[in-house]
N, C-alpha and C positions, 0 to 999 in steps of 0.2 A: 500154707506155712512154707517159709523159706528156710532150708537147713543151714545155709550160709549167707551172711550179709556181704555185700560188695565192700572191698577194702580200698579200692582205688577209684579214680575218676571214671566216669562212664565212657565207653568207647565211642558213643554216638554224640559228637559235638554238634553245636549249631552250625548251620551252613556258612561257608566263607562269604565274605562280602565281595561285591563287585563294584568297581569304580568306572565311571564313564568319563573319559578325558577328551574334552573338546580342544582341538588344536587350532592354530592361527588360520589354517586353510579350511576351517569349518568341518573337517572330518572328525569323527568320533571313534576313539579307540576304547575298547573295553578291557579292563585289567581284572581278571578273575582270580580268586584265591588269595587276595590281599586283605588284610585287616586294617592297615594304617599306611600313611605315607608321610614323607618329610623331605625337605629340600636338602640336598647334599651338594654344595657348590653350585655348578651350573646345571645340575640334574635334579629332577624330582623323582625320588625312588619309592616304590611301593613295597611293603613288607608283609610277610605272613608271620603273625605272632602267635603266642600260645593262648588264643581266645580273648586277649585283651587288646586295647588300643595303644598300649605302651610299647615303644620300640626299645629293645635292649640288645645285648650281645648275642642272645639266642635267637633273635628274629632272622628270618630268611628273606633275602631279597628276591622279589618276584619279577619286577620290571622297572625300567628307568626311562624317563622322557626328558628331553631338553626343556628346562624351565622357561626359556625364552619363547618356546613354541606353544606353551600352554595358555589357553584362554580361560578354561573352566574345568574344575574337577568336581564331579558329583557322585555321591555314593548311591548306587542304583538300589532301588527298593525302598528308599527312605521317603519317597514322595507320597506314599500311602498315608503317612502320619505327619503332615506338614505342621510347622510351628504356627501357633495362633497369631493372626495378624492383629496389630494394634487398632483400637477403634479410631474412627476419624477424629481429628482434632477439632475441638469447638472453641479454641482460644481466639479471643478478639485481638486486634492490633495492640491494645493496651496491656495485654498479658492476662486479662481476666477470662475465666472460663464461663461461657454462656450458661445461664441457669443457676449458677452458684454464687449469688450475690448476697 
């Protein structure tokens, strides 16, 4: 039996995301503690938000990278659950799908 129910959010939040940024020179920089990112002029800025991916006035800037130097931004840890790939196309040059005539 719990004598008191919690009235606020849990103090234990989910772990912060980590982004791997691949630069032009093929080096990879890790940005830890950021939940989201967006381009701000010539810079791509990573933000810590309140557990959401929406950036607002309460978001905290964590790091910035020159957008011109960025080749790839990948959220680390997401590769364990990749998006399903589309089945191979069986369309013929005439636009008909093989086997569905």
